[in-house]
C-alpha positions in Angstrom: -52.4 22.3 34.4 -49.9 25.1 34.5 -47.5 22.9 36.5 -47.8 20.2 33.9 -47.0 22.6 31.0 -44.0 24.0 33.0 -42.7 20.5 33.6 -43.1 19.6 29.9 -41.3 22.8 29.0 -38.4 22.0 31.3 -38.2 18.5 29.8 -37.8 19.8 26.3 -35.5 22.7 27.3 -33.2 20.2 29.2 -33.2 17.9 26.2 -32.1 20.8 23.9 -29.2 21.4 26.2 -28.3 17.7 26.3 -28.7 17.4 22.6 -26.2 20.3 22.0 -23.7 18.6 24.3 -24.0 15.3 22.4 -23.4 17.2 19.1 -20.3 18.9 20.7 -18.9 15.4 21.4 -19.4 14.4 17.8 -17.7 17.6 16.6 -14.8 16.9 19.0 -14.0 13.5 17.4 -14.3 14.9 13.9 -11.9 17.7 14.9 -9.5 14.9 15.9 -10.3 12.8 12.9 -6.9 11.2 12.5 -6.6 10.1 16.1 -10.2 8.8 16.0 -9.6 6.9 12.7 -6.4 5.3 13.9 -8.0 4.3 17.2 -10.9 2.7 15.3 -8.5 0.8 13.0 -6.4 -0.5 16.0 -9.6 -1.5 17.9 -11.1 -3.2 14.9 -7.9 -5.1 14.2 -7.8 -6.2 17.9 -11.4 -7.3 17.7 -10.6 -9.5 14.6 -7.4 -10.8 16.3 -9.4 -11.7 19.5 -12.0 -13.5 17.5 -9.3 -15.5 15.6 -7.4 -16.3 18.8 -10.6 -17.6 20.5 -11.7 -19.4 17.3 -8.5 -21.2 16.3 -8.7 -24.1 18.8 -12.3 -24.8 18.1 -11.8 -24.5 14.3 -8.9 -27.0 14.5 -11.2 -29.4 16.4 -13.9 -29.0 13.8 -11.4 -29.7 11.0 -10.0 -32.8 12.8 -13.5 -34.1 13.6 -14.5 -33.3 10.0 -11.9 -35.7 8.7 -13.3 -38.6 10.6 -16.9 -37.5 11.0 -19.2 -40.0 9.3 -21.9 -37.4 8.6 -22.0 -35.9 5.1 -22.7 -32.3 6.1 -22.7 -31.1 2.5 -25.7 -33.3 1.7 -27.6 -31.6 4.6 -27.5 -28.3 2.8 -28.1 -29.7 -0.7 -31.2 -28.5 -2.5 -31.7 -32.0 -4.0 -32.5 -33.6 -0.6 -34.8 -32.9 2.3 -32.5 -31.3 4.8 -34.8 -32.0 7.7 -34.8 -35.7 7.0 -31.0 -35.8 6.7 -30.6 -33.8 10.0 -32.9 -36.3 11.8 -31.0 -39.2 10.3 -27.7 -37.7 11.3 -28.9 -37.1 14.9 -30.4 -40.6 15.2 -27.5 -42.6 13.8 -24.5 -40.4 14.8 -25.6 -38.4 17.9 -22.1 -37.9 19.3 -20.7 -36.5 16.1 -23.8 -34.4 15.4 -23.9 -32.8 18.9 -20.2 -32.3 18.9 -20.1 -30.5 15.6 -23.2 -28.4 16.4 -21.6 -27.5 19.8 -18.3 -26.4 18.1 -20.2 -24.3 15.5 -22.2 -22.6 18.3 -18.9 -21.8 20.1 -17.5 -20.3 17.0 -20.6 -18.0 16.7 -20.4 -17.1 20.3 -16.7 -16.2 19.8 -17.7 -13.9 17.0 -20.3 -12.2 19.1 -17.9 -11.8 22.0 -15.1 -10.3 19.8 -17.6 -8.0 18.1 -19.1 -6.8 21.3 -15.7 -6.3 23.0 -14.8 -4.1 20.1 -17.9 -2.0 21.1 -16.6 -1.9 24.7 -13.1 -0.7 23.6 -14.8 2.1 21.6 -16.8 3.0 24.7 -13.6 3.2 26.7 -12.1 5.5 24.2 -15.2 7.7 24.3 -14.9 7.8 28.1 -12.3 10.4 27.3 -13.9 11.9 24.2 -17.0 13.1 26.1 -14.6 14.9 28.4 -12.9 16.3 25.3 -9.7 14.4 25.9 -7.8 11.8 23.8 -7.0 8.3 24.9 -3.4 7.2 24.1 -3.5 4.4 21.4 -1.7 2.0 23.7 -3.7 2.6 26.8 -7.0 1.0 25.9 -8.1 -2.2 27.8 -6.9 -4.7 25.1 -5.4 -7.2 27.5 -7.2 -6.5 30.8 -8.2 -9.8 32.3 -10.5 -8.0 34.8 -12.5 -6.2 32.1 -12.6 -9.1 29.6 -14.0 -11.5 32.2 -16.5 -8.9 33.6 -17.5 -7.9 30.1 -18.1 -11.5 29.1 -20.3 -12.0 32.3 -22.3 -8.8 31.4 -22.7 -10.0 27.8 -24.1 -13.4 29.1 -26.7 -11.5 31.2 -27.7 -9.4 28.3 -28.1 -12.4 26.0 -30.3 -14.1 28.7 -32.5 -11.0 29.1 -33.0 -10.7 25.3 -33.5 -14.4 24.8 -36.3 -14.7 27.3 -39.0 -12.9 25.2 -37.8 -14.7 22.1 -38.3 -18.1 23.7 -41.8 -17.1 24.9 -42.8 -15.8 21.4 -41.4 -18.9 19.7 -43.4 -21.1 22.1 -46.6 -19.3 21.4 -46.0 -19.4 17.6 -45.5 -23.2 17.8 -48.7 -23.5 19.9 -50.7 -21.4 17.3 -49.2 -23.5 14.5 -50.4 -26.6 16.3 -53.9 -25.1 16.7 -53.8 -24.3 13.0 -52.9 -27.8 12.0 -55.7 -29.4 14.1 -58.2 -26.9 12.7 -59.0 -24.9 15.8 -58.0 -21.6 14.2 -58.1 -20.4 10.6 -55.1 -19.2 8.5 -56.3 -15.6 8.7 -56.6 -15.7 12.4 -53.1 -17.4 12.7 -51.7 -14.5 10.5 -53.3 -11.9 12.7 -51.9 -13.4 15.9 -48.5 -13.9 14.3 -48.4 -10.2 13.3 -49.4 -9.1 16.8 -46.7 -11.4 18.4 -44.0 -10.1 16.0 -44.9 -6.4 16.8 -45.0 -7.0 20.5 -41.7 -8.9 20.3 -39.9 -6.1 18.4 -41.2 -3.5 20.9 -40.3 -5.6 23.9 -36.8 -6.4 22.5 -36.1 -2.7 21.7 -37.3 -1.7 25.2 -35.2 -4.3 26.9 -32.2 -3.4 24.7 -32.5 0.2 25.8 -32.8 -0.7 29.5 -29.7 -2.9 29.6 -27.4 -1.8 26.8 -25.8 0.9 29.0 -24.3 -1.9 31.2 -21.3 -1.8 28.7 -21.0 1.9 29.0 -21.1 1.9 32.8 -18.3 -0.7 32.9 -16.3 1.3 30.3 -16.7 4.5 32.2 -15.3 3.2 35.5 -12.3 5.2 36.5 -10.6 2.2 38.1 -11.1 -1.5 38.4 -13.9 -2.4 40.8 -13.3 -6.1 41.7 -16.1 -6.2 44.3 -18.9 -5.1 41.9 -20.8 -8.1 40.4 -21.6 -8.2 36.7 -25.4 -8.3 37.5 -25.0 -5.0 39.3 -24.1 -3.3 36.0 -27.4 -4.6 34.5 -29.4 -3.3 37.5 -27.7 0.1 37.3 -28.5 0.4 33.6 -32.1 -0.5 34.3 -32.3 2.0 37.2 -30.9 4.8 35.0 -33.1 4.3 32.0 -36.5 4.6 33.6 -39.0 7.4 32.7 -39.0 9.7 29.7 -35.3 9.3 28.8 -36.4 6.7 26.2 -38.1 9.5 24.2 -34.8 11.3 24.0 -33.0 8.0 23.0 -35.5 7.3 20.2 -35.2 10.9 18.9 -31.4 10.6 18.7 -31.7 7.2 17.0 -34.0 8.6 14.4 -31.6 11.5 13.7 -28.7 9.0 13.4 -30.7 6.8 11.1 -31.6 9.7 8.8 -27.9 10.7 8.6 -26.9 7.1 7.7 -29.8 6.4 5.3 -28.4 8.0 2.1 -25.1 6.2 2.2 -26.7 2.9 3.3 -29.2 3.2 0.4 -26.4 3.7 -2.1 -24.5 0.7 -0.9 -27.6 -1.5 -0.8 -28.5 -0.4 -4.4 -24.9 -1.2 -5.6 -25.0 -4.6 -4.0 -28.5 -5.5 -5.3 -27.5 -4.4 -8.8 -24.3 -6.5 -8.7 -26.2 -9.5 -7.5 -28.9 -9.1 -10.3 -26.2 -8.7 -13.0 -24.3 -11.8 -11.7 -27.5 -13.8 -11.8 -28.2 -12.5 -15.3 -24.7 -13.5 -16.5 -25.1 -17.0 -15.0 -28.6 -17.3 -16.7 -27.3 -16.1 -20.1 -24.4 -18.6 -19.8 -26.9 -21.4 -19.1 -25.3 -22.1 -15.8 -28.7 -22.0 -14.1 -30.9 -24.9 -15.3 -33.6 -25.5 -12.8 -35.6 -22.5 -11.7 -38.0 -22.8 -8.7 -41.6 -21.7 -9.3 -41.3 -18.8 -6.9 -38.2 -17.5 -8.8 -39.8 -17.3 -12.2 -40.9 -13.7 -11.9 -37.4 -12.7 -10.7 -35.7 -14.3 -13.7 -38.2 -12.7 -16.1 -37.4 -9.3 -14.5 -33.6 -9.6 -14.9 -33.9 -11.1 -18.4 -36.0 -8.1 -19.5 -33.8 -5.6 -17.7 -30.5 -6.8 -19.1 -31.7 -8.0 -22.5 -29.6 -5.5 -24.4 -26.4 -6.2 -22.5 -23.9 -8.8 -23.4 -22.2 -11.0 -20.7 -18.9 -9.1 -21.1 -20.7 -5.7 -20.6 -22.4 -7.1 -17.5 -19.1 -8.4 -16.1 -17.5 -5.0 -16.6 -20.4 -3.4 -14.7 -20.2 -5.9 -11.9 -16.5 -5.1 -11.5 -17.2 -1.4 -11.4 -20.2 -1.7 -9.0 -18.1 -4.0 -6.7 -15.3 -1.4 -6.5 -17.9 1.4 -5.9 -19.5 -0.8 -3.1 -16.1 -1.3 -1.4 -15.4 2.5 -1.7 -18.8 3.4 -0.1 -18.2 0.8 2.6 -14.9 2.2 3.6 -16.2 5.8 3.3 -19.0 4.9 5.7 -16.5 3.2 8.1 -14.2 6.1 8.2 -16.9 8.8 8.4 -19.5 7.1 10.5 -18.0 3.9 12.0 -18.3 4.0 15.8 -20.7 6.9 15.9 -23.4 4.7 17.3 -21.2 3.8 20.3 -20.3 7.4 20.7 -24.0 8.3 20.9 -24.6 5.7 23.6 -21.6 7.0 25.5 -22.6 10.6 25.1 -26.2 9.9 26.0 -25.1 8.1 29.1 -22.8 10.9 30.2 -25.0 13.9 29.4 -28.5 12.5 29.9 -28.6 9.5 32.2 -25.9 10.5 34.7 -27.8 13.8 35.3 -30.7 11.7 36.7 -28.5 10.3 39.5 
């Protein structure tokens, strides 16, 4: 019993030391705020440029195919028709065009995911120096490294596969339960209970998998030199081997602290966006631009009508303009003050917590 208490005491004492080291890394980047901010802007710009570069050929193909495509895609997303029926008709009568356009759209989404995640990788490479209290030259990040881009893409593919596996299983079970519900084997209440359980288990499983494999990026970014012989799957395995045991408790604690720091500014921005949307809808309703209201939206329109009854459309438009400007200000404030902190926490956690377990 005494041995167990001593072990627990050592665990918390060690985490206090590690937590202080992580805070020192955060203070270091704020002490070098200008360098950190300029680095983030350059990396963000490159992430957008990379997305555009990858996207342009496929976007051009979509535009060219759209000119001769016999499918009326706008009708599919129209509220006046049954989208499911239109999709089935498009697939049945124009399978080539349908599959081609869907494929190009998926590629565009994948290009966005790739560019966004490569931005995270570039930040991690910058933090490779920050956790050692050094600064990376703006020009010396791995913007054009063929080795790291290809290896990063391979790791990203493995991560997507790992995270998709539970999703496919859960979706399969949900469809099976829905089938049992339709044939009367289970009741609606039982279906709801099972659905809730599956969703909870799915969220827990995805978070746990995310924690076990997300440090693959950091391991790659923290390489001191190119390792051409190391396979992409090796980074996943190394991340899994490093994240066993109680380290997840430390990770969750740091995430909670991070969430509490971001919560106030995120709440302000969400409130501004919600108020702008409500006022925009109220203006459209007052101007009789909205004619048909769905049954489920009646209470919402009653709410905004009562809330903005005393305001004219001109007053609401002025408020919308003000709230939009404030929302942009809060967004940029959050970007400059907290943008990239999440990646720094991952990098610092890897350096000060996980590497000590080796």
